[in-house]
ZAMARGU-4260 file (C-alpha; in steps of 0.2 Angstrom, whole numbers, plus 5000, padded with zeros to 4 digits):
<rodrens>
0) 5367/5284/5785 | 5361/5272/5799 | 5351/5257/5794 | 5333/5253/5801 | 5330/5247/5819
5) 5334/5228/5821 | 5325/5218/5834 | 5333/5202/5838 | 5334/5188/5852 | 5347/5177/5859
10) 5341/5159/5862 | 5347/5142/5865 | 5349/5129/5878 | 5353/5133/5896 | 5370/5139/5901
15) 5376/5141/5882 | 5381/5159/5886 | 5367/5170/5879 | 5368/5184/5892 | 5387/5183/5892
20) 5388/5186/5873 | 5377/5201/5873 | 5385/5208/5889 | 5402/5206/5881 | 5396/5214/5865
25) 5390/5230/5875 | 5405/5231/5885 | 5418/5230/5871 | 5408/5242/5860 | 5408/5254/5875
30) 5389/5255/5874 | 5388/5257/5893 | 5386/5272/5904 | 5400/5274/5917 | 5390/5269/5932
35) 5384/5253/5923 | 5402/5249/5919 | 5407/5252/5937 | 5393/5242/5944 | 5397/5228/5933
40) 5415/5227/5939 | 5409/5228/5958 | 5395/5215/5955 | 5407/5203/5947 | 5418/5202/5963
45) 5404/5192/5971 | 5399/5177/5960 | 5406/5163/5950 | 5418/5172/5938 | 5434/5170/5949
50) 5435/5189/5950 | 5435/5192/5931 | 5421/5202/5924 | 5404/5192/5923 | 5397/5200/5907
55) 5380/5191/5910 | 5376/5202/5925 | 5372/5216/5912 | 5357/5206/5907 | 5353/5195/5922
60) 5345/5207/5933 | 5334/5196/5944 | 5341/5190/5961 | 5336/5173/5957 | 5345/5174/5940
65) 5361/5179/5949 | 5360/5166/5962 | 5357/5152/5950 | 5368/5158/5936 | 5354/5156/5923
70) 5342/5168/5914 | 5324/5167/5920 | 5314/5181/5913 | 5316/5190/5896 | 5329/5205/5897
75) 5327/5219/5884 | 5341/5230/5880 | 5342/5245/5868 | 5358/5250/5860 | 5365/5258/5844
80) 5381/5259/5834 | 5385/5272/5821 | 5377/5260/5808 | 5362/5254/5816 | 5350/5254/5831
85) 5345/5238/5840 | 5333/5230/5853 | 5339/5213/5859 | 5329/5201/5870 | 5340/5190/5880
90) 5329/5174/5883 | 5330/5160/5895 | 5337/5143/5890 | 5329/5132/5904 | 5315/5121/5898
95) 5304/5128/5913 | 5305/5145/5906 | 5301/5141/5888 | 5285/5151/5887 | 5296/5167/5892
100) 5307/5163/5877 | 5292/5162/5866 | 5287/5179/5872 | 5304/5186/5867 | 5303/5177/5850
105) 5286/5185/5846 | 5294/5202/5843 | 5310/5198/5834 | 5316/5199/5816 | 5332/5189/5819
110) 5338/5176/5831 | 5355/5172/5837 | 5355/5154/5842 | 5369/5149/5853 | 5377/5132/5854
115) 5389/5125/5867 | 5404/5119/5857 | 5408/5106/5870 | 5390/5099/5869 | 5383/5102/5851
120) 5365/5103/5847 | 5354/5100/5863 | 5335/5096/5864 | 5332/5113/5870 | 5342/5121/5856
125) 5331/5112/5843 | 5315/5117/5853 | 5320/5135/5852 | 5324/5134/5834 | 5307/5127/5830
130) 5298/5140/5842 | 5307/5154/5833 | 5301/5147/5816 | 5284/5146/5823 | 5284/5164/5828
135) 5289/5169/5811 | 5308/5173/5813 | 5316/5169/5796 | 5334/5175/5799 | 5346/5166/5810
140) 5364/5168/5816 | 5371/5152/5824 | 5385/5156/5837 | 5395/5141/5841 | 5401/5147/5859
145) 5414/5141/5871 | 5427/5138/5857 | 5440/5142/5871 | 5435/5126/5880 | 5439/5116/5864
150) 5456/5125/5861 | 5448/5134/5846 | 5447/5117/5837 | 5442/5120/5819 | 5437/5102/5816
155) 5424/5103/5831 | 5417/5119/5824 | 5415/5111/5806 | 5407/5096/5814 | 5394/5107/5823
160) 5392/5118/5808 | 5387/5102/5798 | 5374/5097/5812 | 5366/5114/5810 | 5365/5114/5791
165) 5357/5096/5793 | 5345/5102/5806 | 5338/5117/5796 | 5337/5108/5779 | 5319/5109/5773
170) 5315/5123/5785 | 5309/5140/5778 | 5323/5150/5786 | 5337/5161/5780 | 5354/5156/5787
175) 5365/5172/5789 | 5380/5164/5796 | 5388/5151/5808 | 5401/5159/5818 | 5413/5152/5831
180) 5414/5163/5846 | 5420/5164/5864 | 5407/5174/5874 | 5419/5176/5889 | 5435/5180/5879
185) 5426/5191/5866 | 5432/5181/5851 | 5423/5185/5835 | 5410/5195/5844 | 5415/5213/5841
190) 5431/5210/5832 | 5438/5195/5823 | 5449/5184/5834 | 5468/5180/5829 | 5465/5163/5839
195) 5454/5157/5825 | 5464/5161/5809 | 5455/5147/5800 | 5438/5157/5801 | 5436/5171/5788
200) 5418/5176/5790 | 5411/5191/5799 | 5410/5194/5818 | 5393/5195/5826 | 5391/5214/5828
205) 5397/5218/5811 | 5385/5205/5804 | 5371/5212/5814 | 5375/5230/5807 | 5374/5224/5789
210) 5361/5210/5789 | 5345/5214/5779 | 5329/5208/5787 | 5317/5219/5777 | 5301/5211/5772
215) 5297/5209/5754 | 5291/5224/5745 | 5275/5231/5751 | 5261/5221/5744 | 5245/5228/5735
220) 5229/5230/5745 | 5225/5235/5762 | 5221/5227/5779 | 5219/5234/5796 | 5211/5225/5811
225) 5200/5237/5821 | 5206/5240/5839 | 5194/5253/5844 | 5179/5264/5838 | 5182/5282/5843
230) 5166/5292/5846 | 5171/5308/5855 | 5155/5316/5850 | 5140/5313/5839 | 5148/5320/5824
235) 5164/5309/5823 | 5165/5291/5821 | 5183/5284/5818 | 5190/5267/5817 | 5207/5265/5825
240) 5221/5252/5822 | 5238/5248/5815 | 5239/5245/5796 | 5245/5228/5794 | 5247/5227/5776
245) 5248/5239/5761 | 5242/5257/5761 | 5225/5266/5761 | 5221/5283/5753 | 5206/5295/5755
250) 5192/5290/5743 | 5198/5271/5743 | 5184/5259/5745 | 5186/5247/5759 | 5176/5232/5765
255) 5171/5229/5783 | 5172/5210/5788 | 5163/5200/5793 | 5148/5210/5788 | 5154/5212/5770
260) 5148/5230/5769 | 5158/5243/5760 | 5161/5262/5761 | 5174/5275/5755 | 5187/5282/5766
265) 5183/5300/5770 | 5197/5305/5781 | 5214/5298/5789 | 5222/5303/5805 | 5240/5297/5808
270) 5241/5300/5826 | 5234/5318/5827 | 5238/5324/5810 | 5227/5323/5795 | 5234/5313/5780
275) 5229/5309/5762 | 5238/5292/5763 | 5244/5280/5776 | 5255/5264/5775 | 5259/5248/5784
280) 5265/5251/5802 | 5256/5267/5804 | 5244/5269/5818 | 5228/5277/5811 | 5211/5283/5813
285) 5200/5281/5798 | 5183/5289/5795 | 5171/5282/5782 | 5158/5292/5771 | 5143/5282/5777
290) 5138/5271/5792 | 5142/5253/5791 | 5144/5239/5804 | 5161/5241/5811 | 5167/5237/5829
295) 5182/5230/5838 | 5187/5214/5831 | 5182/5218/5813 | 5194/5220/5799 | 5194/5234/5786
300) 5201/5227/5770 | 5204/5230/5751 | 5209/5217/5738 | 5215/5204/5751 | 5205/5188/5752
305) 5203/5186/5771 | 5195/5169/5777 | 5179/5170/5786 | 5176/5153/5794 | 5174/5142/5810
310) 5187/5129/5807 | 5206/5129/5804 | 5221/5119/5807 | 5234/5127/5819 | 5251/5124/5825
315) 5254/5128/5843 | 5266/5128/5857 | 5258/5122/5873 | 5262/5132/5888 | 5251/5126/5902
320) 5254/5114/5916 | 5238/5106/5913 | 5239/5094/5898 | 5230/5099/5881 | 5217/5086/5877
325) 5204/5086/5863 | 5187/5093/5868 | 5193/5107/5879 | 5187/5125/5877 | 5197/5140/5877
330) 5196/5159/5872 | 5207/5163/5857 | 5214/5180/5854 | 5218/5183/5836 | 5222/5200/5830
335) 5209/5211/5839 | 5196/5197/5840 | 5192/5187/5856 | 5182/5171/5852 | 5177/5155/5861
340) 5186/5139/5853 | 5187/5121/5856 | 5201/5109/5852 | 5191/5097/5841 | 5206/5086/5837
345) 5225/5084/5840 | 5231/5079/5823 | 5249/5076/5829 | 5263/5081/5840 | 5280/5087/5833
350) 5296/5079/5839 | 5308/5093/5843 | 5323/5082/5839 | 5318/5075/5822 | 5303/5085/5817
355) 5293/5069/5815 | 5275/5068/5817 | 5269/5058/5832 | 5251/5053/5835 | 5244/5057/5852
360) 5229/5061/5862 | 5237/5074/5873 | 5250/5087/5873 | 5262/5091/5888 | 5269/5108/5893
365) 5282/5115/5880 | 5277/5102/5866 | 5273/5107/5849 | 5257/5101/5841 | 5246/5103/5826
370) 5227/5103/5830 | 5210/5106/5823 | 5202/5121/5831 | 5183/5125/5830 | 5178/5143/5833
375) 5161/5147/5842 | 5157/5161/5830 | 5164/5167/5813 | 5182/5171/5814 | 5193/5181/5802
380) 5210/5173/5799 | 5223/5169/5786 | 5237/5157/5785 | 5252/5164/5795 | 5263/5162/5780
385) 5252/5174/5770 | 5249/5188/5784 | 5256/5186/5801 | 5244/5198/5809 | 5229/5187/5805
390) 5238/5171/5806 | 5244/5171/5824 | 5235/5168/5840 | 5235/5164/5858 | 5224/5152/5868
395) 5218/5158/5885 | 5212/5146/5899 | 5194/5150/5903 | 5195/5147/5922 | 5212/5155/5926
400) 5213/5167/5912 | 5232/5161/5910 | 5239/5160/5892 | 5238/5142/5888 | 5246/5142/5871
405) 5253/5152/5857 | 5251/5147/5839 | 5249/5150/5820 | 5235/5147/5807 | 5241/5134/5795
410) 5226/5133/5784 | 5207/5134/5784 | 5196/5118/5786 | 5182/5126/5776 | 5179/5111/5766
415) 5180/5098/5780 | 5163/5102/5788 | 5148/5110/5779 | 5137/5112/5794 | 5125/5125/5799
420) 5113/5126/5814 | 5096/5122/5808 | 5083/5134/5815 | 5066/5126/5821 | 5049/5134/5823
425) 5046/5125/5840 | 5059/5132/5852 | 5064/5129/5870 | 5053/5142/5878 | 5037/5134/5869
430) 5042/5117/5875 | 5045/5123/5893 | 5028/5132/5893 | 5020/5116/5887 | 5028/5106/5901
435) 5025/5120/5914 | 5042/5120/5920 | 5059/5129/5918 | 5072/5117/5910 | 5089/5116/5919
440) 5104/5104/5922 | 5108/5100/5940 | 5126/5094/5939 | 5132/5083/5954 | 5151/5081/5957
445) 5161/5072/5970 | 5172/5057/5973 | 5166/5039/5969 | 5156/5034/5984 | 5152/5051/5990
450) 5133/5049/5988 | 5130/5058/5971 | 5119/5045/5964 | 5109/5042/5979 | 5105/5061/5981
455) 5102/5063/5963 | 5090/5049/5963 | 5081/5055/5978 | 5080/5073/5970 | 5073/5066/5954
460) 5059/5056/5964 | 5055/5072/5973 | 5053/5082/5957 | 5043/5068/5949 | 5031/5068/5963
465) 5028/5087/5960 | 5024/5083/5942 | 5040/5089/5935 | 5048/5081/5919 | 5065/5075/5922
470) 5080/5064/5916 | 5094/5057/5927 | 5110/5054/5918 | 5121/5043/5929 | 5140/5040/5926
475) 5140/5021/5925 | 5124/5020/5915 | 5131/5032/5902 | 5148/5024/5901 | 5139/5007/5897
480) 5130/5015/5882 | 5133/5032/5874 | 5151/5033/5880 | 5157/5014/5880 | 5170/5018/5867
485) 5179/5030/5880 | 5193/5025/5892 | 5198/5033/5908 | 5212/5043/5901 | 5212/5062/5904
490) 5208/5065/5885 | 5193/5053/5886 | 5187/5059/5903 | 5186/5076/5895 | 5177/5070/5880
495) 5165/5060/5892 | 5160/5076/5901 | 5158/5086/5884 | 5146/5073/5877 | 5136/5073/5893
500) 5135/5092/5893 | 5129/5091/5875 | 5116/5078/5878 | 5110/5088/5894 | 5109/5104/5883
505) 5098/5094/5870 | 5087/5088/5884 | 5086/5106/5891 | 5080/5112/5874 | 5066/5099/5875
510) 5061/5107/5891 | 5067/5093/5902 | 5075/5095/5919 | 5092/5085/5919 | 5101/5078/5934
515) 5119/5072/5931 | 5129/5062/5943 | 5147/5061/5937 | 5163/5062/5946 | 5169/5075/5934
520) 5185/5078/5944 | 5193/5093/5934 | 5188/5111/5936 | 5192/5114/5918 | 5180/5100/5912
525) 5166/5106/5924 | 5169/5124/5917 | 5167/5118/5899 | 5151/5109/5904 | 5145/5126/5912
530) 5150/5135/5895 | 5140/5123/5885 | 5125/5123/5896 | 5125/5142/5900 | 5113/5148/5913
535) 5105/5131/5914 | 5119/5124/5923 | 5119/5122/5942 | 5133/5113/5951 | 5131/5103/5967
540) 5146/5097/5976 | 5144/5082/5987 | 5158/5085/5999 | 5162/5068/6007 | 5180/5065/6014
545) 5190/5052/6004 | 5192/5041/6020 | 5173/5040/6021 | 5171/5036/6002 | 5185/5023/6003
550) 5176/5015/6019 | 5160/5014/6010 | 5168/5006/5994 | 5151/4999/5988 | 5158/4993/5972
555) 5175/4988/5978 | 5184/5000/5967 | 5195/5009/5980 | 5202/4992/5985 | 5206/4987/5967
560) 5214/5004/5964 | 5225/5002/5980 | 5230/4986/5973 | 5235/4994/5957 | 5222/4985/5947
565) 5213/5001/5941 | 5223/5016/5933 | 5217/5034/5934 | 5205/5031/5949 | 5200/5048/5956
570) 5206/5051/5974 | 5220/5037/5973 | 5230/5039/5957 | 5221/5053/5949 | 5217/5070/5956
575) 5200/5077/5961 | 5199/5096/5960 | 5187/5103/5973 | 5174/5115/5966 | 5178/5134/5969
580) 5161/5140/5964 | 5148/5127/5967 | 5130/5133/5968 | 5126/5121/5982 | 5138/5111/5993
585) 5131/5096/6003 | 5139/5083/6014 | 5133/5065/6018 | 5142/5061/6034 | 5130/5069/6047
590) 5116/5074/6035 | 5103/5063/6028 | 5098/5061/6009 | 5081/5069/6012 | 5089/5084/6021
595) 5101/5086/6007 | 5087/5086/5994 | 5078/5099/6004 | 5094/5110/6004 | 5096/5108/5985
600) 5077/5112/5982 | 5078/5127/5993 | 5095/5135/5986 | 5091/5131/5968 | 5073/5137/5970
605) 5066/5121/5962
</rodrens>
């Protein structure tokens, strides 16, 4: 009787032989169609295999992969033997494509981690190991590849085996085996090799057929994240999703979170068939005996203590080209929830070589870090170690909509902050009515010397002469007071803008019109300010060429930056990202200050 489907990945450092190993496995097991085998032989004639069969071509399908001899994208293959069915994800080893590897790891139950016998454990090998652990993979086969290049040296194998066991000590993983192989020659892949008589363990394919990766026995209780509310007509209201934990029966009482309302299950549909009971892994539609508050993002639960909170500690793999710094805002997708979050603190980075914790204010692409994450509204989550489905998430850049990170929930920060928003009787609308104006924030951005402060000052004078109540927040003035503790590093610049946006929001709540004049060079930080201020935010881009700004150089800053005396100076050794969606754009080369004020007044309808 065939065992259950096994989903596994191959991973490891670049050029360690991942694609070749799987290709050779499929070829020797005669798991290819005739046309695939013929195509492989023909394709191998053009390449770097000296006329021999290049087994990696079975997995590396992209032209760029064949030209460079590396894996770039994740290649999925389905195959089966008499004993088991498999889906394998062949993942890239190059550091540039680490995010692709993480995608492959997210679906797998087991990882085959390859190690080049001539090189031993590499930095990328260790990174892949930690990413696999982050993604919840608990079962591992370590394949020490290219043993043919070491003349099948037993001592070299045992040396690397010791390195592996040292590396995984203390990690919560199951080691299935360490196997010496040659992916090109086929040693110990489908059959045991007579060239390594000193090895008496299993081959890779036979181990894959027998390894047990079943989860622990089904736990009590029930949990399902609601993906969709089904209302085909006014008589039917069902809640669709995949059961993540436990089972549910007709007449069971379930609770909807976060509302906390309860009802009894009146019906269960498994696909289009009625059922009395459904289990973990089933995609179902559940109907309830009464109307309660349930929508996409809610969780139906029974006898499982789901956390409802706004703060948690998370471990994440950073995937974005833009560095992670504290104070940045993102969207988080966790189960079926999509929520606004802010990285409130970076607790530490994790050294992929040693596992040591490193204090840092920023996280680079492909680095692992533990961060404190604050959620903009109540979130439903659990530690990843308890329930994967409510403990894993991705972060999405609010500007580009690109996936910035994937991560897991470590623990709730429930007791760290006991804060709640205090409602007041006198609200913003009443304050605006009292002052006779509509509060808003006019956010000037542009290079140093572009004319932001001059135009902002003139705008405030114009508004004041009209009887408006205003406050101008200037970059230098705020840096000398509220934000004098901040440097000009990227992390502190982000925090500088966040604080200004929060102050502007408080002043807007008081009914005041706020004018801010900050370089605010990065789109992500300006977008975060817009998120904090909402509809009150209007962006004015002062579009003055760098050469003109540098010629003006009223404060002598450009001269000092050119001399190397100022680090992180925008336009010289730090970037300025031109706004893509400014509400008003002005220029100061051919247009006077008063003319620019007129334009701003007209376009913003002040």
